[in-house]
TORKOL-4160 file (C-alpha; in steps of 0.2 Angstrom, whole numbers, padded with zeros to 4 digits, m for minus):
431
<pt num="1" X="0083" Y="0158" Z="0329"/>
<pt num="2" X="0092" Y="0142" Z="0335"/>
<pt num="3" X="0077" Y="0131" Z="0331"/>
<pt num="4" X="0077" Y="0138" Z="0313"/>
<pt num="5" X="0096" Y="0134" Z="0312"/>
<pt num="6" X="0093" Y="0117" Z="0318"/>
<pt num="7" X="0079" Y="0113" Z="0306"/>
<pt num="8" X="0089" Y="0120" Z="0292"/>
<pt num="9" X="0104" Y="0109" Z="0296"/>
<pt num="10" X="0092" Y="0094" Z="0299"/>
<pt num="11" X="0084" Y="0097" Z="0282"/>
<pt num="12" X="0101" Y="0098" Z="0274"/>
<pt num="13" X="0107" Y="0082" Z="0282"/>
<pt num="14" X="0092" Y="0073" Z="0276"/>
<pt num="15" X="0094" Y="0080" Z="0258"/>
<pt num="16" X="0112" Y="0075" Z="0257"/>
<pt num="17" X="0108" Y="0057" Z="0264"/>
<pt num="18" X="0095" Y="0055" Z="0251"/>
<pt num="19" X="0106" Y="0062" Z="0237"/>
<pt num="20" X="0121" Y="0051" Z="0241"/>
<pt num="21" X="0110" Y="0036" Z="0244"/>
<pt num="22" X="0103" Y="0039" Z="0227"/>
<pt num="23" X="0120" Y="0040" Z="0219"/>
<pt num="24" X="0129" Y="0027" Z="0229"/>
<pt num="25" X="0115" Y="0015" Z="0234"/>
<pt num="26" X="0116" Y="0005" Z="0218"/>
<pt num="27" X="0135" Y="0003" Z="0218"/>
<pt num="28" X="0134" Y="m0003" Z="0236"/>
<pt num="29" X="0120" Y="m0016" Z="0232"/>
<pt num="30" X="0130" Y="m0022" Z="0217"/>
<pt num="31" X="0146" Y="m0023" Z="0227"/>
<pt num="32" X="0137" Y="m0034" Z="0240"/>
<pt num="33" X="0130" Y="m0046" Z="0227"/>
<pt num="34" X="0148" Y="m0050" Z="0222"/>
<pt num="35" X="0150" Y="m0059" Z="0239"/>
<pt num="36" X="0133" Y="m0069" Z="0238"/>
<pt num="37" X="0134" Y="m0087" Z="0233"/>
<pt num="38" X="0117" Y="m0086" Z="0223"/>
<pt num="39" X="0119" Y="m0089" Z="0205"/>
<pt num="40" X="0110" Y="m0073" Z="0200"/>
<pt num="41" X="0116" Y="m0056" Z="0207"/>
<pt num="42" X="0105" Y="m0053" Z="0222"/>
<pt num="43" X="0106" Y="m0048" Z="0240"/>
<pt num="44" X="0091" Y="m0056" Z="0247"/>
<pt num="45" X="0089" Y="m0070" Z="0251"/>
<pt num="46" X="0107" Y="m0071" Z="0257"/>
<pt num="47" X="0115" Y="m0088" Z="0255"/>
<pt num="48" X="0133" Y="m0089" Z="0259"/>
<pt num="49" X="0148" Y="m0077" Z="0259"/>
<pt num="50" X="0160" Y="m0082" Z="0245"/>
<pt num="51" X="0174" Y="m0076" Z="0234"/>
<pt num="52" X="0170" Y="m0089" Z="0220"/>
<pt num="53" X="0164" Y="m0075" Z="0208"/>
<pt num="54" X="0180" Y="m0067" Z="0208"/>
<pt num="55" X="0188" Y="m0083" Z="0203"/>
<pt num="56" X="0175" Y="m0085" Z="0189"/>
<pt num="57" X="0179" Y="m0067" Z="0183"/>
<pt num="58" X="0198" Y="m0070" Z="0183"/>
<pt num="59" X="0195" Y="m0086" Z="0172"/>
<pt num="60" X="0183" Y="m0077" Z="0160"/>
<pt num="61" X="0193" Y="m0075" Z="0144"/>
<pt num="62" X="0181" Y="m0064" Z="0135"/>
<pt num="63" X="0180" Y="m0052" Z="0150"/>
<pt num="64" X="0199" Y="m0051" Z="0151"/>
<pt num="65" X="0201" Y="m0048" Z="0133"/>
<pt num="66" X="0188" Y="m0035" Z="0133"/>
<pt num="67" X="0197" Y="m0026" Z="0147"/>
<pt num="68" X="0213" Y="m0027" Z="0137"/>
<pt num="69" X="0205" Y="m0020" Z="0122"/>
<pt num="70" X="0197" Y="m0006" Z="0132"/>
<pt num="71" X="0213" Y="m0001" Z="0140"/>
<pt num="72" X="0222" Y="m0001" Z="0123"/>
<pt num="73" X="0208" Y="0009" Z="0115"/>
<pt num="74" X="0208" Y="0021" Z="0130"/>
<pt num="75" X="0226" Y="0025" Z="0129"/>
<pt num="76" X="0225" Y="0028" Z="0110"/>
<pt num="77" X="0210" Y="0039" Z="0113"/>
<pt num="78" X="0219" Y="0049" Z="0127"/>
<pt num="79" X="0234" Y="0052" Z="0115"/>
<pt num="80" X="0224" Y="0058" Z="0100"/>
<pt num="81" X="0211" Y="0067" Z="0110"/>
<pt num="82" X="0223" Y="0077" Z="0121"/>
<pt num="83" X="0234" Y="0082" Z="0107"/>
<pt num="84" X="0219" Y="0088" Z="0096"/>
<pt num="85" X="0211" Y="0097" Z="0111"/>
<pt num="86" X="0227" Y="0106" Z="0116"/>
<pt num="87" X="0230" Y="0111" Z="0098"/>
<pt num="88" X="0212" Y="0117" Z="0096"/>
<pt num="89" X="0213" Y="0127" Z="0112"/>
<pt num="90" X="0229" Y="0135" Z="0107"/>
<pt num="91" X="0222" Y="0140" Z="0090"/>
<pt num="92" X="0206" Y="0147" Z="0098"/>
<pt num="93" X="0218" Y="0159" Z="0107"/>
<pt num="94" X="0226" Y="0164" Z="0091"/>
<pt num="95" X="0212" Y="0165" Z="0079"/>
<pt num="96" X="0204" Y="0182" Z="0074"/>
<pt num="97" X="0191" Y="0188" Z="0087"/>
<pt num="98" X="0177" Y="0189" Z="0074"/>
<pt num="99" X="0180" Y="0171" Z="0069"/>
<pt num="100" X="0182" Y="0165" Z="0087"/>
<pt num="101" X="0164" Y="0161" Z="0090"/>
<pt num="102" X="0162" Y="0152" Z="0073"/>
<pt num="103" X="0178" Y="0141" Z="0077"/>
<pt num="104" X="0172" Y="0137" Z="0094"/>
<pt num="105" X="0155" Y="0131" Z="0088"/>
<pt num="106" X="0163" Y="0120" Z="0075"/>
<pt num="107" X="0175" Y="0112" Z="0088"/>
<pt num="108" X="0160" Y="0109" Z="0100"/>
<pt num="109" X="0148" Y="0102" Z="0087"/>
<pt num="110" X="0154" Y="0084" Z="0089"/>
<pt num="111" X="0148" Y="0084" Z="0107"/>
<pt num="112" X="0130" Y="0088" Z="0101"/>
<pt num="113" X="0130" Y="0074" Z="0088"/>
<pt num="114" X="0123" Y="0057" Z="0094"/>
<pt num="115" X="0136" Y="0044" Z="0096"/>
<pt num="116" X="0127" Y="0032" Z="0084"/>
<pt num="117" X="0129" Y="0045" Z="0070"/>
<pt num="118" X="0148" Y="0047" Z="0074"/>
<pt num="119" X="0150" Y="0028" Z="0074"/>
<pt num="120" X="0141" Y="0025" Z="0057"/>
<pt num="121" X="0150" Y="0040" Z="0049"/>
<pt num="122" X="0167" Y="0034" Z="0055"/>
<pt num="123" X="0164" Y="0016" Z="0048"/>
<pt num="124" X="0157" Y="0023" Z="0031"/>
<pt num="125" X="0171" Y="0036" Z="0029"/>
<pt num="126" X="0186" Y="0025" Z="0032"/>
<pt num="127" X="0178" Y="0011" Z="0022"/>
<pt num="128" X="0176" Y="0022" Z="0007"/>
<pt num="129" X="0194" Y="0029" Z="0009"/>
<pt num="130" X="0201" Y="0011" Z="0010"/>
<pt num="131" X="0192" Y="0007" Z="m0007"/>
<pt num="132" X="0200" Y="0023" Z="m0015"/>
<pt num="133" X="0218" Y="0018" Z="m0008"/>
<pt num="134" X="0216" Y="0000" Z="m0013"/>
<pt num="135" X="0217" Y="m0017" Z="m0004"/>
<pt num="136" X="0234" Y="m0013" Z="0005"/>
<pt num="137" X="0224" Y="m0001" Z="0017"/>
<pt num="138" X="0211" Y="m0014" Z="0022"/>
<pt num="139" X="0221" Y="m0021" Z="0036"/>
<pt num="140" X="0222" Y="m0003" Z="0044"/>
<pt num="141" X="0206" Y="0005" Z="0040"/>
<pt num="142" X="0195" Y="m0010" Z="0044"/>
<pt num="143" X="0204" Y="m0013" Z="0061"/>
<pt num="144" X="0192" Y="m0012" Z="0075"/>
<pt num="145" X="0204" Y="m0004" Z="0087"/>
<pt num="146" X="0209" Y="0009" Z="0074"/>
<pt num="147" X="0191" Y="0014" Z="0070"/>
<pt num="148" X="0186" Y="0014" Z="0088"/>
<pt num="149" X="0200" Y="0026" Z="0093"/>
<pt num="150" X="0196" Y="0038" Z="0078"/>
<pt num="151" X="0177" Y="0037" Z="0082"/>
<pt num="152" X="0179" Y="0041" Z="0100"/>
<pt num="153" X="0192" Y="0054" Z="0098"/>
<pt num="154" X="0180" Y="0065" Z="0087"/>
<pt num="155" X="0170" Y="0070" Z="0102"/>
<pt num="156" X="0181" Y="0067" Z="0116"/>
<pt num="157" X="0194" Y="0079" Z="0109"/>
<pt num="158" X="0180" Y="0092" Z="0112"/>
<pt num="159" X="0179" Y="0088" Z="0130"/>
<pt num="160" X="0198" Y="0090" Z="0132"/>
<pt num="161" X="0198" Y="0106" Z="0123"/>
<pt num="162" X="0185" Y="0113" Z="0135"/>
<pt num="163" X="0197" Y="0109" Z="0149"/>
<pt num="164" X="0212" Y="0117" Z="0141"/>
<pt num="165" X="0202" Y="0133" Z="0137"/>
<pt num="166" X="0197" Y="0134" Z="0155"/>
<pt num="167" X="0216" Y="0133" Z="0160"/>
<pt num="168" X="0221" Y="0145" Z="0146"/>
<pt num="169" X="0210" Y="0159" Z="0153"/>
<pt num="170" X="0222" Y="0160" Z="0168"/>
<pt num="171" X="0237" Y="0161" Z="0157"/>
<pt num="172" X="0247" Y="0177" Z="0155"/>
<pt num="173" X="0252" Y="0178" Z="0136"/>
<pt num="174" X="0266" Y="0191" Z="0142"/>
<pt num="175" X="0276" Y="0176" Z="0148"/>
<pt num="176" X="0278" Y="0169" Z="0131"/>
<pt num="177" X="0281" Y="0186" Z="0124"/>
<pt num="178" X="0295" Y="0189" Z="0137"/>
<pt num="179" X="0303" Y="0172" Z="0133"/>
<pt num="180" X="0303" Y="0176" Z="0114"/>
<pt num="181" X="0310" Y="0194" Z="0117"/>
<pt num="182" X="0324" Y="0185" Z="0127"/>
<pt num="183" X="0329" Y="0175" Z="0112"/>
<pt num="184" X="0319" Y="0159" Z="0115"/>
<pt num="185" X="0311" Y="0150" Z="0100"/>
<pt num="186" X="0293" Y="0146" Z="0099"/>
<pt num="187" X="0296" Y="0128" Z="0103"/>
<pt num="188" X="0307" Y="0132" Z="0118"/>
<pt num="189" X="0293" Y="0145" Z="0124"/>
<pt num="190" X="0280" Y="0131" Z="0122"/>
<pt num="191" X="0290" Y="0118" Z="0131"/>
<pt num="192" X="0298" Y="0128" Z="0145"/>
<pt num="193" X="0284" Y="0140" Z="0149"/>
<pt num="194" X="0267" Y="0135" Z="0142"/>
<pt num="195" X="0268" Y="0116" Z="0144"/>
<pt num="196" X="0272" Y="0116" Z="0162"/>
<pt num="197" X="0258" Y="0128" Z="0165"/>
<pt num="198" X="0246" Y="0117" Z="0156"/>
<pt num="199" X="0252" Y="0101" Z="0165"/>
<pt num="200" X="0237" Y="0100" Z="0177"/>
<pt num="201" X="0225" Y="0103" Z="0163"/>
<pt num="202" X="0233" Y="0089" Z="0153"/>
<pt num="203" X="0232" Y="0077" Z="0167"/>
<pt num="204" X="0214" Y="0081" Z="0170"/>
<pt num="205" X="0210" Y="0080" Z="0151"/>
<pt num="206" X="0219" Y="0063" Z="0150"/>
<pt num="207" X="0209" Y="0056" Z="0165"/>
<pt num="208" X="0193" Y="0063" Z="0157"/>
<pt num="209" X="0197" Y="0056" Z="0140"/>
<pt num="210" X="0201" Y="0039" Z="0147"/>
<pt num="211" X="0185" Y="0037" Z="0157"/>
<pt num="212" X="0174" Y="0043" Z="0143"/>
<pt num="213" X="0183" Y="0031" Z="0131"/>
<pt num="214" X="0181" Y="0016" Z="0144"/>
<pt num="215" X="0163" Y="0018" Z="0146"/>
<pt num="216" X="0158" Y="0023" Z="0128"/>
<pt num="217" X="0145" Y="0011" Z="0120"/>
<pt num="218" X="0135" Y="0021" Z="0106"/>
<pt num="219" X="0150" Y="0025" Z="0095"/>
<pt num="220" X="0160" Y="0009" Z="0099"/>
<pt num="221" X="0145" Y="m0003" Z="0095"/>
<pt num="222" X="0148" Y="0001" Z="0076"/>
<pt num="223" X="0167" Y="0002" Z="0076"/>
<pt num="224" X="0174" Y="m0012" Z="0087"/>
<pt num="225" X="0174" Y="m0026" Z="0074"/>
<pt num="226" X="0184" Y="m0041" Z="0081"/>
<pt num="227" X="0189" Y="m0031" Z="0096"/>
<pt num="228" X="0174" Y="m0029" Z="0108"/>
<pt num="229" X="0177" Y="m0017" Z="0123"/>
<pt num="230" X="0171" Y="m0020" Z="0141"/>
<pt num="231" X="0155" Y="m0011" Z="0138"/>
<pt num="232" X="0151" Y="m0021" Z="0122"/>
<pt num="233" X="0155" Y="m0038" Z="0131"/>
<pt num="234" X="0144" Y="m0033" Z="0146"/>
<pt num="235" X="0129" Y="m0028" Z="0135"/>
<pt num="236" X="0130" Y="m0045" Z="0127"/>
<pt num="237" X="0131" Y="m0054" Z="0143"/>
<pt num="238" X="0116" Y="m0045" Z="0150"/>
<pt num="239" X="0107" Y="m0050" Z="0134"/>
<pt num="240" X="0110" Y="m0068" Z="0136"/>
<pt num="241" X="0111" Y="m0070" Z="0155"/>
<pt num="242" X="0123" Y="m0064" Z="0168"/>
<pt num="243" X="0130" Y="m0070" Z="0185"/>
<pt num="244" X="0138" Y="m0061" Z="0200"/>
<pt num="245" X="0155" Y="m0061" Z="0191"/>
<pt num="246" X="0149" Y="m0045" Z="0184"/>
<pt num="247" X="0146" Y="m0038" Z="0201"/>
<pt num="248" X="0164" Y="m0043" Z="0206"/>
<pt num="249" X="0171" Y="m0033" Z="0191"/>
<pt num="250" X="0160" Y="m0018" Z="0197"/>
<pt num="251" X="0167" Y="m0020" Z="0215"/>
<pt num="252" X="0185" Y="m0020" Z="0209"/>
<pt num="253" X="0182" Y="m0004" Z="0198"/>
<pt num="254" X="0173" Y="0005" Z="0212"/>
<pt num="255" X="0187" Y="0000" Z="0224"/>
<pt num="256" X="0201" Y="0006" Z="0212"/>
<pt num="257" X="0192" Y="0022" Z="0209"/>
<pt num="258" X="0190" Y="0026" Z="0228"/>
<pt num="259" X="0208" Y="0021" Z="0231"/>
<pt num="260" X="0214" Y="0032" Z="0217"/>
<pt num="261" X="0204" Y="0047" Z="0223"/>
<pt num="262" X="0209" Y="0045" Z="0241"/>
<pt num="263" X="0227" Y="0043" Z="0236"/>
<pt num="264" X="0227" Y="0058" Z="0225"/>
<pt num="265" X="0219" Y="0068" Z="0239"/>
<pt num="266" X="0232" Y="0062" Z="0251"/>
<pt num="267" X="0246" Y="0066" Z="0239"/>
<pt num="268" X="0239" Y="0084" Z="0237"/>
<pt num="269" X="0238" Y="0087" Z="0256"/>
<pt num="270" X="0255" Y="0080" Z="0259"/>
<pt num="271" X="0262" Y="0092" Z="0246"/>
<pt num="272" X="0253" Y="0106" Z="0254"/>
<pt num="273" X="0260" Y="0101" Z="0270"/>
<pt num="274" X="0277" Y="0100" Z="0264"/>
<pt num="275" X="0276" Y="0117" Z="0256"/>
<pt num="276" X="0269" Y="0124" Z="0273"/>
<pt num="277" X="0284" Y="0116" Z="0282"/>
<pt num="278" X="0296" Y="0124" Z="0270"/>
<pt num="279" X="0288" Y="0141" Z="0272"/>
<pt num="280" X="0287" Y="0139" Z="0291"/>
<pt num="281" X="0269" Y="0140" Z="0293"/>
<pt num="282" X="0265" Y="0122" Z="0297"/>
<pt num="283" X="0257" Y="0120" Z="0315"/>
<pt num="284" X="0269" Y="0112" Z="0327"/>
<pt num="285" X="0262" Y="0097" Z="0338"/>
<pt num="286" X="0265" Y="0080" Z="0343"/>
<pt num="287" X="0256" Y="0064" Z="0337"/>
<pt num="288" X="0259" Y="0046" Z="0337"/>
<pt num="289" X="0255" Y="0045" Z="0319"/>
<pt num="290" X="0270" Y="0045" Z="0306"/>
<pt num="291" X="0274" Y="0061" Z="0297"/>
<pt num="292" X="0264" Y="0058" Z="0281"/>
<pt num="293" X="0248" Y="0054" Z="0291"/>
<pt num="294" X="0248" Y="0069" Z="0303"/>
<pt num="295" X="0234" Y="0081" Z="0298"/>
<pt num="296" X="0231" Y="0071" Z="0283"/>
<pt num="297" X="0214" Y="0062" Z="0284"/>
<pt num="298" X="0215" Y="0056" Z="0266"/>
<pt num="299" X="0231" Y="0046" Z="0270"/>
<pt num="300" X="0223" Y="0039" Z="0286"/>
<pt num="301" X="0208" Y="0033" Z="0276"/>
<pt num="302" X="0219" Y="0026" Z="0263"/>
<pt num="303" X="0229" Y="0016" Z="0275"/>
<pt num="304" X="0213" Y="0010" Z="0284"/>
<pt num="305" X="0205" Y="0004" Z="0268"/>
<pt num="306" X="0221" Y="m0005" Z="0263"/>
<pt num="307" X="0221" Y="m0015" Z="0279"/>
<pt num="308" X="0203" Y="m0019" Z="0277"/>
<pt num="309" X="0205" Y="m0025" Z="0259"/>
<pt num="310" X="0220" Y="m0035" Z="0264"/>
<pt num="311" X="0211" Y="m0043" Z="0279"/>
<pt num="312" X="0195" Y="m0047" Z="0269"/>
<pt num="313" X="0205" Y="m0056" Z="0255"/>
<pt num="314" X="0216" Y="m0065" Z="0268"/>
<pt num="315" X="0201" Y="m0071" Z="0277"/>
<pt num="316" X="0194" Y="m0077" Z="0260"/>
<pt num="317" X="0209" Y="m0088" Z="0257"/>
<pt num="318" X="0206" Y="m0098" Z="0273"/>
<pt num="319" X="0187" Y="m0097" Z="0273"/>
<pt num="320" X="0178" Y="m0111" Z="0263"/>
<pt num="321" X="0160" Y="m0109" Z="0259"/>
<pt num="322" X="0157" Y="m0127" Z="0255"/>
<pt num="323" X="0149" Y="m0132" Z="0271"/>
<pt num="324" X="0138" Y="m0116" Z="0271"/>
<pt num="325" X="0133" Y="m0121" Z="0253"/>
<pt num="326" X="0129" Y="m0139" Z="0259"/>
<pt num="327" X="0119" Y="m0132" Z="0273"/>
<pt num="328" X="0109" Y="m0121" Z="0262"/>
<pt num="329" X="0106" Y="m0135" Z="0250"/>
<pt num="330" X="0099" Y="m0146" Z="0264"/>
<pt num="331" X="0088" Y="m0132" Z="0270"/>
<pt num="332" X="0081" Y="m0129" Z="0252"/>
<pt num="333" X="0078" Y="m0148" Z="0250"/>
<pt num="334" X="0069" Y="m0149" Z="0267"/>
<pt num="335" X="0058" Y="m0134" Z="0262"/>
<pt num="336" X="0054" Y="m0142" Z="0245"/>
<pt num="337" X="0049" Y="m0158" Z="0254"/>
<pt num="338" X="0039" Y="m0149" Z="0267"/>
<pt num="339" X="0029" Y="m0140" Z="0253"/>
<pt num="340" X="0026" Y="m0156" Z="0244"/>
<pt num="341" X="0019" Y="m0164" Z="0259"/>
<pt num="342" X="0008" Y="m0149" Z="0262"/>
<pt num="343" X="0001" Y="m0151" Z="0244"/>
<pt num="344" X="m0002" Y="m0169" Z="0246"/>
<pt num="345" X="m0011" Y="m0166" Z="0262"/>
<pt num="346" X="m0022" Y="m0153" Z="0254"/>
<pt num="347" X="m0026" Y="m0165" Z="0240"/>
<pt num="348" X="m0031" Y="m0179" Z="0252"/>
<pt num="349" X="m0042" Y="m0167" Z="0262"/>
<pt num="350" X="m0050" Y="m0161" Z="0246"/>
<pt num="351" X="m0054" Y="m0179" Z="0241"/>
<pt num="352" X="m0061" Y="m0183" Z="0258"/>
<pt num="353" X="m0072" Y="m0168" Z="0257"/>
<pt num="354" X="m0078" Y="m0172" Z="0240"/>
<pt num="355" X="m0082" Y="m0190" Z="0245"/>
<pt num="356" X="m0093" Y="m0184" Z="0260"/>
<pt num="357" X="m0102" Y="m0171" Z="0249"/>
<pt num="358" X="m0107" Y="m0183" Z="0236"/>
<pt num="359" X="m0107" Y="m0182" Z="0217"/>
<pt num="360" X="m0113" Y="m0167" Z="0208"/>
<pt num="361" X="m0128" Y="m0168" Z="0196"/>
<pt num="362" X="m0116" Y="m0163" Z="0182"/>
<pt num="363" X="m0101" Y="m0172" Z="0190"/>
<pt num="364" X="m0091" Y="m0186" Z="0184"/>
<pt num="365" X="m0103" Y="m0200" Z="0191"/>
<pt num="366" X="m0118" Y="m0193" Z="0181"/>
<pt num="367" X="m0107" Y="m0191" Z="0165"/>
<pt num="368" X="m0099" Y="m0208" Z="0166"/>
<pt num="369" X="m0116" Y="m0217" Z="0168"/>
<pt num="370" X="m0111" Y="m0225" Z="0184"/>
<pt num="371" X="m0123" Y="m0215" Z="0195"/>
<pt num="372" X="m0140" Y="m0221" Z="0200"/>
<pt num="373" X="m0156" Y="m0212" Z="0199"/>
<pt num="374" X="m0156" Y="m0210" Z="0218"/>
<pt num="375" X="m0139" Y="m0201" Z="0219"/>
<pt num="376" X="m0147" Y="m0185" Z="0215"/>
<pt num="377" X="m0164" Y="m0177" Z="0216"/>
<pt num="378" X="m0166" Y="m0178" Z="0196"/>
<pt num="379" X="m0165" Y="m0196" Z="0195"/>
<pt num="380" X="m0151" Y="m0197" Z="0182"/>
<pt num="381" X="m0161" Y="m0187" Z="0170"/>
<pt num="382" X="m0145" Y="m0178" Z="0163"/>
<pt num="383" X="m0135" Y="m0194" Z="0162"/>
<pt num="384" X="m0129" Y="m0196" Z="0144"/>
<pt num="385" X="m0130" Y="m0215" Z="0146"/>
<pt num="386" X="m0149" Y="m0214" Z="0145"/>
<pt num="387" X="m0148" Y="m0208" Z="0127"/>
<pt num="388" X="m0136" Y="m0222" Z="0122"/>
<pt num="389" X="m0147" Y="m0235" Z="0130"/>
<pt num="390" X="m0163" Y="m0228" Z="0121"/>
<pt num="391" X="m0154" Y="m0228" Z="0104"/>
<pt num="392" X="m0148" Y="m0246" Z="0106"/>
<pt num="393" X="m0132" Y="m0242" Z="0098"/>
<pt num="394" X="m0123" Y="m0234" Z="0113"/>
<pt num="395" X="m0107" Y="m0242" Z="0120"/>
<pt num="396" X="m0106" Y="m0233" Z="0136"/>
<pt num="397" X="m0095" Y="m0239" Z="0150"/>
<pt num="398" X="m0109" Y="m0246" Z="0160"/>
<pt num="399" X="m0126" Y="m0250" Z="0154"/>
<pt num="400" X="m0140" Y="m0253" Z="0166"/>
<pt num="401" X="m0154" Y="m0266" Z="0162"/>
<pt num="402" X="m0170" Y="m0258" Z="0158"/>
<pt num="403" X="m0183" Y="m0259" Z="0171"/>
<pt num="404" X="m0199" Y="m0269" Z="0167"/>
<pt num="405" X="m0213" Y="m0259" Z="0160"/>
<pt num="406" X="m0227" Y="m0257" Z="0172"/>
<pt num="407" X="m0244" Y="m0261" Z="0164"/>
<pt num="408" X="m0253" Y="m0246" Z="0157"/>
<pt num="409" X="m0268" Y="m0240" Z="0166"/>
<pt num="410" X="m0285" Y="m0240" Z="0157"/>
<pt num="411" X="m0289" Y="m0224" Z="0148"/>
<pt num="412" X="m0302" Y="m0213" Z="0156"/>
<pt num="413" X="m0318" Y="m0212" Z="0147"/>
<pt num="414" X="m0319" Y="m0196" Z="0137"/>
<pt num="415" X="m0335" Y="m0186" Z="0137"/>
<pt num="416" X="m0334" Y="m0184" Z="0118"/>
<pt num="417" X="m0335" Y="m0202" Z="0115"/>
<pt num="418" X="m0318" Y="m0204" Z="0106"/>
<pt num="419" X="m0322" Y="m0191" Z="0093"/>
<pt num="420" X="m0305" Y="m0184" Z="0093"/>
<pt num="421" X="m0295" Y="m0201" Z="0093"/>
<pt num="422" X="m0282" Y="m0201" Z="0079"/>
<pt num="423" X="m0286" Y="m0219" Z="0075"/>
<pt num="424" X="m0303" Y="m0213" Z="0068"/>
<pt num="425" X="m0294" Y="m0206" Z="0053"/>
<pt num="426" X="m0285" Y="m0223" Z="0049"/>
<pt num="427" X="m0302" Y="m0231" Z="0049"/>
<pt num="428" X="m0309" Y="m0218" Z="0038"/>
<pt num="429" X="m0294" Y="m0220" Z="0026"/>
<pt num="430" X="m0296" Y="m0239" Z="0026"/>
<pt num="431" X="m0314" Y="m0237" Z="0020"/>
């Protein structure tokens, strides 16, 4: 029994390790490339530890402008999407039951529509509307920020509505009815009772809407105009070549996200602890940690991460990678020189081996006409210079004098008496 439990826990641990490695591994590798001095984002080979890519990032005007545009568009999208989502969720609770499913399908439909279609339809619709209203509306209806906020809100509002619907399922309508019976108006009942109850859902929907707007690309690529967002700018940089400053930006976003999550968890645990102390159910004990750190692991991790980040950047101010880069450059030059010497040595060995082996029958010596008949067993039969020498018109690079013709041997007597000699025909024709 214990062995089965051990195997199950081991398998679960391996699965979790693979799962989180698959999710967080690329982020970890990208974060490491931000501190490597190589010009292209890479971890191996590791050159020098440096912070120069953060300086490159902070001096990149296009990236900074795109971040500003993304934040502005995100805030506008949050305001519009949360307002529309909250209104849609409230209407869903008030609409007739037989129309509720149809209304819900219509509100959810933008999530199922591709972002490309939403972007194109947004541009086309507002362009036609500006032509109807006249030139006075061109400045607004052709503004990239305005179009992007409208295009993104068409589907992000549906996400916000789902968050609000989930929260409203826990709401008791009797609270609103009781407030109305006591003389409150509908506005007062909404502001004093329903809105405080929906506050956690509003916060969650706002974060969701901002993140969905910040990372959106398909819809934004048709609507941004002269105001590119961060995703648009990064896509253009990837197309034309990137450097590790993009990794530095990714590292900053990851650190801010982790800090935000841990800070929220620390605040939540501290709030629960304060409530437990107020009710008298908090455990009593002594600890060397301050009050807000006792029993709050999230706060402890947040403090440790803060010290780690401060230490790293303080060390970066006093650490200069110039000497390391110079040493790496010298090593690369030495490696290049060594490879050049190896290639030269290999070529020299090859030339010596060719000289000892002798020219080939089809080699350069036979083709250039400089070889002699004794250099190969065929006696220079395949030498092209022989043809030039025979024709008398060749101008080869080297022409050898023709050897003196040896006297022809006397023909052997034929048993037929020269009957088949071709000269007999000439004699006959002459007669």
